[in-house]
N, C-alpha and C positions, 0 to 999 in steps of 0.2 A: 458546404454552407459556411459563410463567414459569420463572425460574431457581431457584425454591425451592419446588417442589411438595412437599406432605407425603407421607411414605412410611409405609405401614402396616407394623408389625413382622411381619405374616404374609406379606409379599411376599418373593419369592425374593431371595437375595443378589445383589449386583452383582459381576460378574467383569470384569477388564480384559484385553484382548488386542490384539495388533497388528492393524491393518487390512490387508486384502488388496485386490488389484485388483477382486475381485468385490464388495467392499463399497461401491464408489464411489457407486452410485445410492442406496443406503440412507443413506450419509453425507450426501449432498446433500439428501435428503428431510428428515433430522433437522435439518440446518442451516437449511433453509427454514422449518421450523415453530418453531424456537427463537428466543426474543426477541433473544438476543445473537449469533445466527448471522450471519455475513457471507460475502462472496465469498472472503475469506481462509481461512475454515474449510472451504470446499468442497474436494472431492478434486482438482479441477483445478489448484489453486495448487501444492501439493506435487508434483504430476505435472509441472508446467512446470519446477520446479527440477531435477527428475530429468532431464528431456529436455535442458535447457540445460547443466547442470553435472555430471550423473552422480551427484548427491547422492541417497542413498537416502531414500525416504519410509518413515519408521518411526512413522507416526501411530498413536495409541492410541484404542480404542473401549471404552466401558463398556456392558456388556450386562446386562439383567435378563431371564432366559429368552431369548426370541427378539427382544427389543426393544432397540434402541439407546437408552441413557439418558444418554450423555455422549460427548464427542469432544474429542480433543486433536491437532490437526494438528502434525506434528513432522517436521523435516528434519534428517538427519544430515549436517552440513556438515563437509567435510574440506578446509579451505582451506590451501594450501601456505604462505602467509605467516603465518597467524594460528592454525593448528592446528585441532583438531577440536572441534565444539560441537554441541549439539542446540538448534534454534531453532523456536519456534512463533509465526509461521511465517516461514521465510526469505524475504527479498526482498519483504517486505510491511511494513505499518505496524501490523498487529493480528493476531489469530488465536490468542489464548490459550485455555485450556481452557474448555469450556462443558458444563453438565450439568443434570439435572433438579433437583438441589439442591447445596448447598455441600459436603456430604459426598462426593458423587461427584466434584466438581471436585478436592477434596483427594486422593481416591484416584488420579485421573489424574495429578496432580502427583507423588505419591509413586512411582507406577509409572515415570514419566518420569525421576525422580531415580535410581531403581534401574537403569534402562536406561543412563543416563549413566555411572553407576559401572561397570557391566559393560563398557561400550565404552571407558572411560578417557578421556572427553572433558575438555576444560578447564573448560567451564561449560555450563549450560543457561539459555536465555532464553525467558521467556513474555511475549509482547507484549500483555499485559493486566495488570490488578492485582487478581487474586482475593485473598480473605482466606486467607493461608497461614501456616504456622509461621515462627518467626524465622529459621530457616536459609535461607529464601528472602529474600534481600536485595532492597531496593528500588533501582531505577535510575531516577533522576528528574533534572530540571533540564537535560536535553539537547534534548528535543523538545516541541513543543506542537501541538495539533490545532485546526482551525478549521472551524466549521460555521455555516450560516445557514439560517433558515426560508426556504421558497420559496413566496411568494404566487402564487396562481393568476392574479391580475391583473398585467398588465405595468406598469400605472401604480403599483400598490402596491409592486411589486418595485423599480422605479426610485426611488421615494420613500424606501425604507429604506436605500439606499446613501448614505454620507456625501457632503456637498456637493462637496468637492474631487474625489473619485473620480467622482461623478456628472457633473461638468463634463467630465472627461476622456472618460468614456464617451459623452457626448453628441457630442463631437467625432468619436469613432469611428463612431457611428451616422450622423452627417452625412456622413462619408467613404463609408460604405457606401451611403447614399442617392444619392450623387453617382457611384457606380460605381467609385471609386478603391480601395476596400477590399471584397473579396468573400470570402464563406465558402462552402465546399463540403464535402460529406460524401464521404470517401474510401472506396473499396471494397477496397483492399488496404493493406499495411503499408509498401510501399517508400518512399513520399514521407515518411511520418511518421518512419520510422527514420532517414532522412538528416537531416531537420531536427532531430530530437531528439539525434542523435549530435553534430552541430555545436554545439548549445547546451550539451550536457554538457562537450564539450571546452573551450568558452569559460569554463565554471565550474570547470574543473580536476578533472572527475570522469570515470572510465572508463565507456564505454558497455557495457551488457550484451549478450550474444550475440544475434544476430538470432533464433536458434531459441527463445530464451526468450520474445520478443515473439510469435512465431508460435504457440508453444504456448499462451500465454494467450489470444490472439485466437481460436485454434481451439477451446480448451476453454470459452470464455465467449462464443461467437459471438452468442448472442441478447442478451447484456447489454453488448456492446462497441459503442462508436461512436467513429469517428475523424473529426475535423474539421480542415480546412486553411484558413488565412487567406492570401489573395493580396493583395499591395499593388502596384497598377499592373501586374497580370498576373504577378507573380513570387511564388512561395510564400515566406512569411517566418515563419510560425508554425504549429504543429500541436498538437492536443490529443487525447489518448486518454482516454475516460471509460467508467466502468462504471455500469450501472444495477443497484441492489442493494436490493430490498425497500423501495421508496418513497424511497430515497436515491440521488442521482446523485453519483458520485465522479469528478471530473476528476483523474485519477491521474497521468498523465505529460503534461507540457507542455514544448515546446521552441520557442524563439524566436531568430531571428537578430538581429544588431544593428539591422537596418533595421526590425524590428518595433516598436521603441520609438517612433519618430516616427509610425508608422502607428497606434499604440495597438492593435496586433493582438491582444495577449494579453488586453487588456480586452474586446475584441469577441468573442473566442473564449469567454471565461467567460460573458459576458452572453448570447450566443446559446445556449450550453449550458443556462443557467438557464431560458431561455424554452422550449426544446425539452423539457426535463425537466418543467417545469410542465405543459406540454400533455399529457405522458404520465402525469400524476397524481402526480409526485414531490412530497414535502413538505419535503425537506431537501436542501441543497447542501453537500457535504462537501469542503472545500478540501484535505483531507489534512493530514499533519503537515509541519512544517518545523523546522529547527534553530533554537533560540531565539536571537534576535539577528541571524539571517541576512537576506539580501536578500528571499528569498521570504516569510519570517516577517513582515517589515514590509509587503510588498506585500499580503498577505492581510488584515492589520489595516486597511489602507486601505479595504477593502470593508465594514467595520463588524463583522467577525467578532471575537468575543472569543477571545483565546488561552486554550486549555485545556491546561495542562501535563500531559504524559503520564508515567505511572509504569509501568514494566515490572518484572517479577519475575525475579531472577537466582539461580541456585544454583551455587556454586563447587564444582568437583570437584578437578581438578588445579591450576587457576589459583589464585594467591594473592590476587588482587584483581579487582574488576569491570573488564572490558576497556573502554577508551575508544576505540572504533572509530568515529570520525567526522572529517570534514575540519576541524572547529574545533580538534581536538587539535593543539597546536604541533608535535608529531612529524611530522605530515603536511603542514605548511606548505610545505616545500621541494618535496615531490612535487606538490602542487596548483599551485604556481607554475610548475614545469617542464612540467606537463601542459597548462597554458593556452597555452604557447608551442610545443607540438608541432604539426607539420603534421597537418592533419585526416586525411589518408590513413593516416599512421602511427598516430594515436590510434585510428582505427577498426579498424586491424589488431591492435594490441596490447591495446586496452581490453577486449575480450571475454575475453582470456586471464587478466586479473587481476581482473575485476569480481566473480568468484566468491569473492574474499577478503573481500567486504564484504556479508554477507547481511542 
């Protein structure tokens, strides 16, 4: 399906309504066949936000007769520190409105704006950049996305990686061949969550609730893969990836300080590339990173071009576009304090405040 199919004037009008639990299968089917549909548009993502934080799923669907012709995943975020907002879609990097044509996308955005007014939210955020009227401001310059083609040939894959990064990767491969560095696929989330939580603490970021992870893994069981890297028998890094319509998305990665000397993160990414290629994936999506951050520069080392992301914002009660990211100087003291916090305390407190940063 394309995003701009022609509509006959004789066709029935489009109506917008809130999605229900009973619409989940139909939503997923529509997302699967739409060119711009992603895992973030599927019903399971908003359901995970509800399971983890209690935030309502107020997703909107566009209907023509009995057929879905557009979808807008939407989460009603009620954050104690930052107030209320509508986000499409919360705790993800994408998920803005999709439809059979641009007019339907505009109708969905209009309905979301009306809902935001009725609920008295501070703002609405669409994590995509559809063509919308001027009252939908652009939020840009914060994040960039990174994506690489994924050759079927291991030799071609290795050759496309820049020389310096390739040299580091060869050291990791050599360590793996010697048995010092080992990779295994995990069957549960326990080990991953522990490694990821420690890594986030070291970066000054609160960990999300365990129930959010479990809801995602449960909702996307066929598309999720967790890999763990062991260095001399001890786990030092973990990666959770989603398979999504020919794209592999290594979405959450956590690494302990010992992973650097082992080049464990490099090996996890490389191994994921090769497993994904074997499954027929054509693209490797590194995900978004804050411009200028450590992960931003790490991803560029793989030869991926930074693609600046633009989101659409609609202010309701707020006077200006919120700047909710750790690069904001207002959060600098918090980040510094969090990095020094004992891990047990960070893991206990983090899930209680992570919901403020959707």
